C-alpha positions as a Markdown table, in Angstrom:
| # | Residue | x | y | z |
|---|---|---|---|---|
| 1 | Unk | 160.7 | 77.9 | 22.9 |
| 2 | Unk | 163.7 | 79.1 | 24.9 |
| 3 | Unk | 162.5 | 77.1 | 27.9 |
| 4 | Unk | 162.3 | 73.8 | 25.8 |
| 5 | Unk | 165.9 | 73.8 | 24.6 |
| 6 | Unk | 167.5 | 72.9 | 27.9 |
| 7 | Unk | 165.0 | 70.1 | 28.3 |
| 8 | Unk | 165.8 | 68.5 | 24.9 |
| 9 | Unk | 169.6 | 68.8 | 25.7 |
| 10 | Unk | 169.0 | 67.0 | 29.0 |
| 11 | Unk | 167.1 | 64.2 | 27.2 |
| 12 | Unk | 169.9 | 63.7 | 24.6 |
| 13 | Unk | 172.5 | 63.7 | 27.4 |
| 14 | Unk | 170.7 | 61.0 | 29.3 |
| 15 | Unk | 170.3 | 58.8 | 26.2 |
| 16 | Unk | 173.9 | 59.1 | 25.2 |
| 17 | Unk | 175.0 | 58.4 | 28.8 |
| 18 | Unk | 173.0 | 55.2 | 28.8 |
| 19 | Unk | 174.4 | 54.1 | 25.4 |
| 20 | Unk | 178.0 | 54.8 | 26.4 |
| 21 | Unk | 177.4 | 52.9 | 29.6 |
| 22 | Unk | 176.1 | 49.9 | 27.8 |
| 23 | Unk | 179.1 | 49.9 | 25.4 |
| 24 | Unk | 181.6 | 50.2 | 28.3 |
| 25 | Unk | 180.0 | 47.3 | 30.1 |
| 26 | Unk | 180.2 | 45.1 | 26.9 |
| 27 | Unk | 183.9 | 46.0 | 26.4 |
| 28 | Unk | 184.7 | 45.2 | 30.0 |
| 29 | Unk | 183.2 | 41.7 | 29.5 |
| 30 | Unk | 185.4 | 41.0 | 26.5 |
| 31 | Unk | 188.6 | 42.2 | 28.2 |
| 32 | Unk | 187.8 | 40.1 | 31.2 |
| 33 | Unk | 187.2 | 37.0 | 29.0 |
| 34 | Unk | 183.7 | 36.6 | 30.3 |
| 35 | Unk | 180.4 | 37.1 | 28.8 |
| 36 | Unk | 178.0 | 38.9 | 31.0 |
| 37 | Unk | 175.1 | 37.2 | 29.3 |
| 38 | Unk | 176.6 | 33.8 | 30.3 |
| 39 | Unk | 176.8 | 34.9 | 34.0 |
| 40 | Unk | 173.1 | 35.7 | 34.0 |
| 41 | Unk | 172.3 | 32.3 | 32.4 |
| 42 | Unk | 170.0 | 34.1 | 30.1 |
| 43 | Unk | 171.3 | 37.1 | 28.1 |
| 44 | Unk | 167.9 | 38.2 | 26.7 |
| 45 | Unk | 166.4 | 38.5 | 30.1 |
| 46 | Unk | 169.2 | 40.7 | 31.3 |
| 47 | Unk | 168.9 | 43.1 | 28.3 |
| 48 | Unk | 165.1 | 43.2 | 28.6 |
| 49 | Unk | 165.4 | 44.3 | 32.2 |
| 50 | Unk | 167.9 | 47.0 | 31.2 |
| 51 | Unk | 165.8 | 48.2 | 28.4 |
| 52 | Unk | 162.8 | 48.4 | 30.7 |
| 53 | Unk | 164.8 | 50.5 | 33.1 |
| 54 | Unk | 165.7 | 52.8 | 30.3 |
| 55 | Unk | 162.1 | 53.1 | 29.1 |
| 56 | Unk | 161.0 | 54.0 | 32.6 |
| 57 | Unk | 163.7 | 56.7 | 32.7 |
| 58 | Unk | 162.5 | 58.0 | 29.3 |
| 59 | Unk | 158.8 | 58.0 | 30.5 |
| 60 | Unk | 159.9 | 60.0 | 33.6 |
| 61 | Unk | 161.7 | 62.5 | 31.4 |
| 62 | Unk | 158.6 | 62.8 | 29.2 |
| 63 | Unk | 156.4 | 63.4 | 32.2 |
| 64 | Unk | 158.8 | 66.2 | 33.3 |
| 65 | Unk | 158.7 | 67.6 | 29.8 |
| 66 | Unk | 154.8 | 67.6 | 30.0 |
| 67 | Unk | 154.9 | 69.4 | 33.3 |
| 68 | Unk | 157.3 | 72.0 | 32.0 |
| 69 | Unk | 155.0 | 72.6 | 29.0 |
| 70 | Unk | 152.0 | 73.1 | 31.3 |
| 71 | Unk | 154.0 | 75.6 | 33.3 |
| 72 | Unk | 154.9 | 77.4 | 30.0 |
| 73 | Unk | 151.2 | 77.5 | 29.1 |
| 74 | Unk | 150.3 | 79.0 | 32.5 |
| 75 | Unk | 153.0 | 81.7 | 32.2 |
| 76 | Unk | 151.7 | 82.6 | 28.7 |
| 77 | Unk | 148.2 | 83.1 | 30.2 |
| 78 | Unk | 149.7 | 85.4 | 32.9 |
| 79 | Unk | 151.5 | 87.4 | 30.2 |
| 80 | Unk | 148.3 | 87.8 | 28.2 |
| 81 | Unk | 146.4 | 89.1 | 31.3 |
| 82 | Unk | 149.2 | 91.5 | 32.0 |
| 83 | Unk | 149.1 | 92.8 | 28.4 |
| 84 | Unk | 145.3 | 93.2 | 28.7 |
| 85 | Unk | 145.7 | 95.2 | 32.0 |
| 86 | Unk | 148.3 | 97.4 | 30.3 |
| 87 | Unk | 146.0 | 98.2 | 27.5 |
| 88 | Unk | 143.2 | 99.0 | 30.0 |
| 89 | Unk | 145.5 | 101.3 | 31.9 |
| 90 | Unk | 146.5 | 103.1 | 28.7 |
| 91 | Unk | 142.8 | 103.6 | 28.0 |
| 92 | Unk | 142.2 | 105.0 | 31.5 |
| 93 | Unk | 145.2 | 107.3 | 31.1 |
| 94 | Unk | 143.7 | 108.8 | 27.9 |
| 95 | Unk | 140.3 | 109.3 | 29.7 |
| 96 | Unk | 142.0 | 110.8 | 32.8 |
| 97 | Unk | 143.7 | 113.5 | 30.6 |
| 98 | Unk | 140.3 | 114.6 | 29.4 |
| 99 | Unk | 138.8 | 114.7 | 32.9 |
| 100 | Unk | 141.8 | 116.7 | 34.2 |
| 101 | Unk | 141.3 | 119.2 | 31.4 |
| 102 | Unk | 137.6 | 119.5 | 32.3 |
| 103 | Unk | 138.4 | 119.9 | 36.0 |
| 104 | Unk | 140.9 | 122.7 | 35.2 |
| 105 | Unk | 138.3 | 124.6 | 33.2 |
| 106 | Unk | 135.8 | 124.2 | 36.0 |
| 107 | Unk | 138.3 | 125.4 | 38.6 |
| 108 | Unk | 139.1 | 128.5 | 36.6 |
| 109 | Unk | 135.3 | 129.3 | 36.3 |
| 110 | Unk | 134.9 | 128.8 | 40.1 |
| 111 | Unk | 137.9 | 131.1 | 40.8 |
| 112 | Unk | 136.4 | 133.8 | 38.7 |
| 113 | Unk | 133.0 | 133.4 | 40.4 |
| 114 | Unk | 134.7 | 133.5 | 43.9 |
| 115 | Unk | 136.5 | 136.7 | 43.0 |
| 116 | Unk | 133.2 | 138.3 | 42.0 |
| 117 | Unk | 131.6 | 137.2 | 45.3 |
| 118 | Unk | 134.5 | 138.7 | 47.2 |
| 119 | Unk | 134.0 | 142.0 | 45.4 |
| 120 | Unk | 130.2 | 141.9 | 46.2 |
| 121 | Unk | 130.9 | 141.1 | 49.9 |
| 122 | Unk | 133.3 | 144.0 | 50.2 |
| 123 | Unk | 130.6 | 146.4 | 48.9 |
| 124 | Unk | 128.1 | 144.9 | 51.3 |
| 125 | Unk | 130.4 | 145.3 | 54.2 |
| 126 | Unk | 130.8 | 149.0 | 53.5 |
| 127 | Unk | 127.0 | 149.4 | 53.4 |
| 128 | Unk | 126.5 | 147.4 | 56.7 |
| 129 | Unk | 129.2 | 149.6 | 58.4 |
| 130 | Unk | 127.3 | 152.7 | 57.4 |
| 131 | Unk | 123.9 | 151.3 | 58.5 |
| 132 | Unk | 125.5 | 150.2 | 61.9 |
| 133 | Unk | 126.8 | 153.7 | 62.5 |
| 134 | Unk | 123.3 | 155.2 | 61.9 |
| 135 | Unk | 121.6 | 152.6 | 64.2 |
| 136 | Unk | 124.2 | 153.3 | 67.0 |
| 137 | Unk | 123.5 | 157.0 | 66.8 |
| 138 | Unk | 119.7 | 156.5 | 67.0 |
| 139 | Unk | 120.1 | 154.1 | 70.0 |
| 140 | Unk | 122.3 | 156.5 | 71.9 |
| 141 | Unk | 119.7 | 159.3 | 71.4 |
| 142 | Unk | 116.8 | 157.1 | 72.5 |
| 143 | Unk | 118.8 | 155.7 | 75.5 |
| 144 | Unk | 119.6 | 159.2 | 76.7 |
| 145 | Unk | 115.9 | 160.2 | 76.5 |
| 146 | Unk | 114.8 | 157.0 | 78.3 |
| 147 | Unk | 117.3 | 157.5 | 81.1 |
| 148 | Unk | 116.1 | 161.0 | 81.7 |
| 149 | Unk | 112.5 | 159.8 | 81.9 |
| 150 | Unk | 113.4 | 156.8 | 84.2 |
| 151 | Unk | 115.3 | 159.0 | 86.6 |
| 152 | Unk | 112.2 | 161.1 | 87.0 |
| 153 | Unk | 110.0 | 158.1 | 87.6 |
| 154 | Unk | 112.5 | 156.7 | 90.1 |
| 155 | Unk | 112.5 | 159.9 | 92.0 |
| 156 | Unk | 108.7 | 159.9 | 92.3 |
| 157 | Unk | 108.6 | 156.2 | 93.4 |
| 158 | Unk | 111.3 | 156.8 | 96.0 |
| 159 | Unk | 109.1 | 159.6 | 97.5 |
| 160 | Unk | 106.1 | 157.2 | 97.5 |
| 161 | Unk | 108.2 | 154.5 | 99.1 |
| 162 | Unk | 109.4 | 156.7 | 102.0 |
| 163 | Unk | 105.8 | 157.8 | 102.5 |
| 164 | Unk | 104.6 | 154.2 | 102.6 |
| 165 | Unk | 107.4 | 153.2 | 105.1 |
| 166 | Unk | 106.2 | 156.0 | 107.4 |
| 167 | Unk | 102.6 | 154.8 | 107.2 |
| 168 | Unk | 103.6 | 151.1 | 107.8 |
| 169 | Unk | 105.7 | 152.1 | 110.8 |
| 170 | Unk | 102.7 | 154.0 | 112.3 |
| 171 | Unk | 100.3 | 151.1 | 111.5 |
| 172 | Unk | 102.8 | 148.6 | 113.1 |
| 173 | Unk | 102.9 | 150.6 | 116.3 |
| 174 | Unk | 99.1 | 150.7 | 116.4 |
| 175 | Unk | 99.0 | 146.9 | 115.7 |
| 176 | Unk | 101.6 | 146.1 | 118.4 |
| 177 | Unk | 99.6 | 148.2 | 120.9 |
| 178 | Unk | 96.3 | 146.5 | 120.0 |
| 179 | Unk | 98.0 | 143.0 | 120.1 |
| 180 | Unk | 99.3 | 143.7 | 123.6 |
| 181 | Unk | 95.9 | 144.7 | 124.8 |
| 182 | Unk | 94.3 | 141.7 | 123.1 |
| 183 | Unk | 96.9 | 139.3 | 124.7 |
| 184 | Unk | 96.3 | 140.7 | 128.1 |
| 185 | Unk | 92.5 | 140.4 | 127.6 |
| 186 | Unk | 92.8 | 136.8 | 126.3 |
| 187 | Unk | 95.0 | 135.8 | 129.2 |
| 188 | Unk | 92.4 | 137.2 | 131.6 |
| 189 | Unk | 89.6 | 135.4 | 129.8 |
| 190 | Unk | 91.6 | 132.1 | 129.6 |
| 191 | Unk | 92.2 | 132.3 | 133.4 |
| 192 | Unk | 88.5 | 132.9 | 134.0 |
| 193 | Unk | 87.6 | 130.0 | 131.7 |
| 194 | Unk | 90.1 | 127.7 | 133.4 |
| 195 | Unk | 88.7 | 128.6 | 136.8 |
| 196 | Unk | 85.1 | 128.1 | 135.6 |
| 197 | Unk | 86.1 | 124.7 | 134.1 |
| 198 | Unk | 87.7 | 123.6 | 137.4 |
| 199 | Unk | 84.5 | 124.6 | 139.3 |
| 200 | Unk | 82.4 | 122.8 | 136.7 |
| 201 | Unk | 84.5 | 119.6 | 137.0 |
| 202 | Unk | 84.2 | 119.8 | 140.7 |
| 203 | Unk | 80.5 | 120.3 | 140.6 |
| 204 | Unk | 79.8 | 117.6 | 138.0 |
| 205 | Unk | 82.3 | 115.0 | 139.1 |
| 206 | Unk | 80.6 | 111.9 | 140.5 |
| 207 | Unk | 81.2 | 108.4 | 141.8 |
| 208 | Unk | 79.7 | 105.4 | 140.0 |
| 209 | Unk | 76.0 | 105.3 | 140.9 |
| 210 | Unk | 75.0 | 101.9 | 142.3 |
| 211 | Unk | 72.0 | 100.4 | 140.6 |
| 212 | Unk | 68.9 | 99.9 | 142.8 |
| 213 | Unk | 67.3 | 97.5 | 140.4 |
| 214 | Unk | 67.8 | 94.6 | 142.8 |
| 215 | Unk | 65.6 | 96.4 | 145.4 |
| 216 | Unk | 62.8 | 97.1 | 142.8 |
| 217 | Unk | 60.2 | 94.2 | 142.9 |
| 218 | Unk | 59.2 | 92.5 | 139.7 |
| 219 | Unk | 56.4 | 90.5 | 141.4 |
| 220 | Unk | 55.1 | 88.9 | 144.6 |
| 221 | Unk | 54.8 | 85.6 | 146.3 |
| 222 | Unk | 51.1 | 84.5 | 146.2 |
| 223 | Unk | 51.6 | 81.0 | 147.7 |
| 224 | Unk | 54.3 | 79.7 | 150.0 |
| 225 | Unk | 54.8 | 76.0 | 150.9 |
| 226 | Unk | 58.2 | 76.2 | 152.8 |
| 227 | Unk | 57.8 | 72.6 | 153.9 |
| 228 | Unk | 58.0 | 71.3 | 150.4 |
| 229 | Unk | 60.2 | 74.2 | 149.2 |
| 230 | Unk | 57.6 | 75.3 | 146.7 |
| 231 | Unk | 56.7 | 78.9 | 146.0 |
| 232 | Unk | 54.1 | 80.4 | 143.6 |
| 233 | Unk | 54.6 | 83.9 | 142.2 |
| 234 | Unk | 52.3 | 86.2 | 140.2 |
| 235 | Unk | 54.4 | 86.2 | 137.1 |
| 236 | Unk | 53.9 | 84.0 | 134.1 |
| 237 | Unk | 54.5 | 83.6 | 130.4 |
| 238 | Unk | 52.2 | 86.6 | 129.7 |
| 239 | Unk | 54.9 | 88.8 | 131.5 |
| 240 | Unk | 57.8 | 87.0 | 129.7 |
| 241 | Unk | 58.7 | 84.4 | 132.4 |
| 242 | Unk | 60.0 | 81.0 | 131.2 |
| 243 | Unk | 61.1 | 77.8 | 132.9 |
| 244 | Unk | 64.6 | 78.2 | 134.4 |
| 245 | Unk | 64.3 | 81.9 | 135.3 |
| 246 | Unk | 65.7 | 82.7 | 138.7 |
| 247 | Unk | 64.5 | 85.3 | 141.2 |
| 248 | Unk | 65.5 | 86.6 | 144.6 |
| 249 | Unk | 62.9 | 86.6 | 147.3 |
| 250 | Unk | 63.1 | 89.5 | 149.8 |
| 251 | Unk | 61.1 | 91.6 | 152.2 |
| 252 | Unk | 61.1 | 95.4 | 152.1 |
| 253 | Unk | 61.6 | 96.8 | 155.6 |
| 254 | Unk | 60.8 | 100.4 | 156.7 |
| 255 | Unk | 63.1 | 102.9 | 155.0 |
| 256 | Unk | 63.1 | 100.7 | 151.8 |
| 257 | Unk | 65.6 | 98.3 | 153.3 |
| 258 | Unk | 65.9 | 95.0 | 151.7 |
| 259 | Unk | 65.9 | 91.7 | 153.7 |
| 260 | Unk | 67.1 | 88.8 | 151.6 |
| 261 | Unk | 65.3 | 85.5 | 152.2 |
| 262 | Unk | 66.2 | 83.0 | 149.4 |
| 263 | Unk | 66.7 | 82.4 | 145.6 |
| 264 | Unk | 64.0 | 80.5 | 143.7 |
| 265 | Unk | 64.0 | 79.0 | 140.2 |
| 266 | Unk | 60.9 | 78.6 | 138.0 |
| 267 | Unk | 60.0 | 75.0 | 137.4 |
| 268 | Unk | 56.6 | 75.4 | 135.6 |
| 269 | Unk | 55.5 | 78.7 | 134.1 |
| 270 | Unk | 51.8 | 79.2 | 133.2 |
| 271 | Unk | 50.1 | 82.2 | 131.7 |
| 272 | Unk | 49.9 | 84.4 | 134.8 |
| 273 | Unk | 51.6 | 82.4 | 137.6 |
| 274 | Unk | 54.7 | 80.3 | 137.9 |
| 275 | Unk | 55.6 | 77.5 | 140.3 |
| 276 | Unk | 59.1 | 77.9 | 141.7 |
| 277 | Unk | 61.6 | 75.8 | 143.8 |
| 278 | Unk | 63.7 | 77.2 | 146.6 |
| 279 | Unk | 67.4 | 76.8 | 145.9 |
| 280 | Unk | 69.4 | 75.2 | 148.8 |
| 281 | Unk | 73.1 | 74.2 | 149.0 |
| 282 | Unk | 76.0 | 74.5 | 151.5 |
| 283 | Unk | 78.6 | 77.2 | 150.8 |
| 284 | Unk | 81.6 | 79.2 | 152.1 |
| 285 | Unk | 81.2 | 82.9 | 151.9 |
| 286 | Unk | 84.5 | 84.9 | 151.4 |
| 287 | Unk | 85.2 | 87.9 | 153.7 |
| 288 | Unk | 87.2 | 91.1 | 153.5 |
| 289 | Unk | 89.7 | 91.4 | 156.4 |
| 290 | Unk | 89.8 | 95.2 | 156.2 |
| 291 | Unk | 86.1 | 96.2 | 156.1 |
| 292 | Unk | 84.6 | 93.0 | 157.6 |
| 293 | Unk | 82.5 | 92.7 | 154.4 |
| 294 | Unk | 81.0 | 89.2 | 153.9 |
| 295 | Unk | 80.3 | 88.0 | 150.4 |
| 296 | Unk | 76.7 | 87.2 | 149.4 |
| 297 | Unk | 77.8 | 84.2 | 147.3 |
| 298 | Unk | 80.7 | 81.7 | 147.2 |
| 299 | Unk | 81.9 | 82.9 | 143.8 |
| 300 | Unk | 82.4 | 86.5 | 145.0 |
| 301 | Unk | 86.1 | 87.3 | 145.1 |
| 302 | Unk | 86.2 | 91.1 | 145.6 |
| 303 | Unk | 84.8 | 93.6 | 148.1 |
| 304 | Unk | 82.9 | 96.6 | 146.9 |
| 305 | Unk | 84.8 | 98.7 | 149.5 |
| 306 | Unk | 88.2 | 100.3 | 149.3 |
| 307 | Unk | 90.9 | 99.8 | 152.0 |
| 308 | Unk | 89.6 | 103.0 | 153.6 |
| 309 | Unk | 86.2 | 101.3 | 154.0 |
| 310 | Unk | 84.5 | 103.6 | 151.4 |
| 311 | Unk | 82.6 | 102.3 | 148.5 |
| 312 | Unk | 84.2 | 102.7 | 145.0 |
| 313 | Unk | 84.9 | 101.1 | 141.7 |
| 314 | Unk | 88.3 | 99.6 | 142.6 |
| 315 | Unk | 87.9 | 96.0 | 143.8 |
| 316 | Unk | 89.5 | 94.7 | 147.1 |
| 317 | Unk | 90.2 | 91.0 | 147.2 |
| 318 | Unk | 88.3 | 88.9 | 149.8 |
| 319 | Unk | 91.2 | 87.2 | 151.5 |
| 320 | Unk | 89.9 | 86.6 | 155.1 |
| 321 | Unk | 88.8 | 83.2 | 156.4 |
| 322 | Unk | 85.5 | 82.4 | 154.7 |
| 323 | Unk | 82.2 | 82.1 | 156.6 |
| 324 | Unk | 80.6 | 78.6 | 156.3 |
| 325 | Unk | 76.8 | 78.7 | 155.8 |
| 326 | Unk | 73.9 | 77.0 | 154.0 |
| 327 | Unk | 72.5 | 78.8 | 151.1 |
| 328 | Unk | 68.7 | 78.6 | 151.0 |
| 329 | Unk | 65.8 | 79.9 | 153.0 |
| 330 | Unk | 66.5 | 81.3 | 156.5 |
| 331 | Unk | 64.1 | 79.4 | 158.8 |
| 332 | Unk | 64.1 | 82.4 | 161.1 |
| 333 | Unk | 62.7 | 84.6 | 158.4 |
| 334 | Unk | 60.7 | 82.2 | 156.1 |
| 335 | Unk | 59.1 | 83.2 | 152.8 |
| 336 | Unk | 55.6 | 84.3 | 153.3 |
| 337 | Unk | 52.8 | 85.5 | 151.0 |
| 338 | Unk | 53.4 | 89.1 | 150.0 |
| 339 | Unk | 57.2 | 88.8 | 149.8 |
| 340 | Unk | 58.7 | 90.4 | 146.7 |
| 341 | Unk | 60.7 | 88.7 | 143.9 |
| 342 | Unk | 63.2 | 90.3 | 141.6 |
| 343 | Unk | 65.7 | 89.6 | 138.8 |
| 344 | Unk | 68.2 | 92.3 | 137.8 |
| 345 | Unk | 68.0 | 91.2 | 134.1 |
| 346 | Unk | 64.2 | 91.0 | 133.9 |
| 347 | Unk | 61.3 | 93.3 | 134.2 |
| 348 | Unk | 57.7 | 92.4 | 133.3 |
| 349 | Unk | 56.8 | 93.6 | 129.8 |
| 350 | Unk | 60.0 | 95.5 | 129.5 |
| 351 | Unk | 63.5 | 94.9 | 128.1 |
| 352 | Unk | 66.6 | 96.3 | 129.8 |
| 353 | Unk | 69.6 | 97.6 | 127.8 |
| 354 | Unk | 73.1 | 96.8 | 129.3 |
| 355 | Unk | 76.7 | 97.6 | 128.7 |
| 356 | Unk | 79.4 | 95.2 | 130.0 |
| 357 | Unk | 82.3 | 97.3 | 131.3 |
| 358 | Unk | 85.9 | 96.0 | 131.4 |
| 359 | Unk | 88.7 | 94.7 | 129.2 |
| 360 | Unk | 87.0 | 92.3 | 126.8 |
| 361 | Unk | 90.1 | 90.8 | 125.3 |
| 362 | Unk | 90.2 | 87.0 | 125.7 |
| 363 | Unk | 93.7 | 85.5 | 125.3 |
| 364 | Unk | 94.1 | 81.7 | 125.3 |
| 365 | Unk | 90.7 | 81.3 | 126.7 |
| 366 | Unk | 91.2 | 83.7 | 129.6 |
| 367 | Unk | 89.6 | 87.2 | 130.1 |
| 368 | Unk | 91.8 | 89.4 | 132.3 |
| 369 | Unk | 89.0 | 91.5 | 133.6 |
| 370 | Unk | 86.6 | 88.6 | 134.4 |
| 371 | Unk | 85.9 | 87.9 | 138.1 |
| 372 | Unk | 84.2 | 84.5 | 137.6 |
| 373 | Unk | 82.4 | 84.7 | 134.3 |
| 374 | Unk | 83.6 | 85.9 | 130.9 |
| 375 | Unk | 81.7 | 88.6 | 129.2 |
| 376 | Unk | 80.2 | 86.4 | 126.4 |
| 377 | Unk | 78.6 | 84.2 | 129.1 |
| 378 | Unk | 77.1 | 87.2 | 130.9 |
| 379 | Unk | 75.8 | 88.5 | 127.5 |
| 380 | Unk | 74.1 | 85.2 | 126.8 |
| 381 | Unk | 72.4 | 85.1 | 130.2 |
| 382 | Unk | 71.2 | 88.7 | 129.8 |
| 383 | Unk | 69.8 | 87.9 | 126.4 |
| 384 | Unk | 68.1 | 84.8 | 127.7 |
| 385 | Unk | 66.1 | 87.1 | 130.1 |
| 386 | Unk | 65.1 | 89.3 | 127.1 |
| 387 | Unk | 67.7 | 92.0 | 127.7 |
| 388 | Unk | 70.0 | 93.6 | 125.1 |
| 389 | Unk | 73.8 | 94.3 | 125.4 |
| 390 | Unk | 75.4 | 97.2 | 123.5 |
| 391 | Unk | 79.1 | 97.6 | 122.4 |
| 392 | Unk | 79.1 | 101.3 | 123.2 |
| 393 | Unk | 77.5 | 103.4 | 125.9 |
| 394 | Unk | 74.7 | 105.8 | 124.9 |
| 395 | Unk | 71.7 | 107.3 | 126.7 |
| 396 | Unk | 69.6 | 104.2 | 125.9 |
| 397 | Unk | 71.7 | 102.1 | 128.3 |
| 398 | Unk | 69.8 | 101.3 | 131.5 |
| 399 | Unk | 72.6 | 99.6 | 133.5 |
| 400 | Unk | 76.3 | 98.9 | 133.3 |
| 401 | Unk | 77.7 | 95.5 | 134.5 |
| 402 | Unk | 81.2 | 96.1 | 135.8 |
| 403 | Unk | 83.9 | 93.5 | 135.9 |
| 404 | Unk | 87.5 | 94.0 | 137.3 |
| 405 | Unk | 89.0 | 97.4 | 136.9 |
| 406 | Unk | 86.1 | 98.9 | 134.9 |
| 407 | Unk | 87.7 | 102.4 | 135.1 |
| 408 | Unk | 90.2 | 101.3 | 132.5 |
| 409 | Unk | 87.3 | 101.1 | 130.0 |
| 410 | Unk | 86.6 | 104.6 | 128.5 |
| 411 | Unk | 83.0 | 103.6 | 127.9 |
| 412 | Unk | 82.5 | 102.9 | 131.6 |
| 413 | Unk | 83.8 | 106.4 | 132.5 |
| 414 | Unk | 81.5 | 107.9 | 129.9 |
| 415 | Unk | 78.6 | 106.0 | 131.4 |
| 416 | Unk | 79.5 | 107.3 | 134.9 |
| 417 | Unk | 79.4 | 110.8 | 133.5 |
| 418 | Unk | 76.0 | 110.1 | 132.0 |
| 419 | Unk | 74.8 | 108.9 | 135.5 |
| 420 | Unk | 74.1 | 105.3 | 134.3 |
| 421 | Unk | 73.7 | 103.0 | 137.3 |
| 422 | Unk | 76.3 | 100.3 | 137.9 |
| 423 | Unk | 75.9 | 96.6 | 138.9 |
| 424 | Unk | 79.0 | 94.6 | 139.7 |
| 425 | Unk | 79.6 | 91.1 | 138.4 |
| 426 | Unk | 79.9 | 89.5 | 141.8 |
| 427 | Unk | 76.4 | 90.8 | 142.7 |
| 428 | Unk | 75.0 | 88.7 | 139.9 |
| 429 | Unk | 76.6 | 85.3 | 140.6 |
| 430 | Unk | 73.3 | 83.7 | 141.7 |
| 431 | Unk | 71.8 | 84.6 | 138.3 |
| 432 | Unk | 74.9 | 83.8 | 136.2 |
| 433 | Unk | 75.7 | 80.3 | 137.5 |
| 434 | Unk | 72.9 | 78.7 | 135.6 |
């Protein structure tokens, strides 16, 4: 209610001010001799407007009064909440006093219990001190006894150690003496073994053995028509001969020397005989300028002789001016009945086993160790004659076919050690150019 008083006074002040203003305005009109209502042309309209303004002012004041009342109501609610909180705080204060009293009583009981525990701990400390003293005395006595016993044992062990050291020193001297004698004996035996090995290597070292298969006849000529270049041999399909097989015709001279006559090729093979054609063509035979060796065929590129003129596995290029000749039958030594025929890959009713010696790597279609024919072609030709080609040398191999630098092939060197005969690629050109 104290907040409403000023508001009512303000309203009364505004109403009185409006009333006095109206009265002053009317008096001014009378003094001036004019009627404000006449100036407006319509007095009622002027007063209505004025009254409307005053009503609006009164409504505004009433709105403010309403707002003030709402504020007063809100403040009253706040006062009520504060009073409620004060009552709750008073209640809590009363409860806290009881709790404090209980806590005080509990603290006093705990203090009494702690004092009793301190007294018990003091008594226990005295008992522990007494027991500790007894244990120390017992340990000192046992330690003294143990030390005396240990000193005695250490003395005995020291004596045993010194005796062992003397024995080890004596044994070491004996071992050193025996080791020196053994080393001397071993050196002597090793020297003897090395000397024996050198002698064995000297006695067992060997040059590659040349194959004599090309001098061993496979069959004979039973008919010879040199005019028509037709030869009949005593080998047929029963012995494994097929059309296209090639043979060398030769005569064996005294001392088992071979006289070459011609190469023939089977045109028609029957059961026990085959009709053959003498092969004839012009050729240039390469020659070796150092040893005067002349190749037996135009494809031959290397000499079987070294620069010293001795035979060996290293190949010497044939670089001299070639010899022009005609391959075929020599009319001075014509083929006659009884001449022998031979093929290095063929044997009647028998299959040979071969090993191809040399570097078999083929890079971009080229084999480095090939003289004229790559090893797959040689293998196919051998197999066409019924032979077999192995990848490794063993005792079942009958012959080795050597290409360039065969000594670079470990299997070739092993075959030489085994004594396996060697044929060179250039010796087989007339059988490989099929």
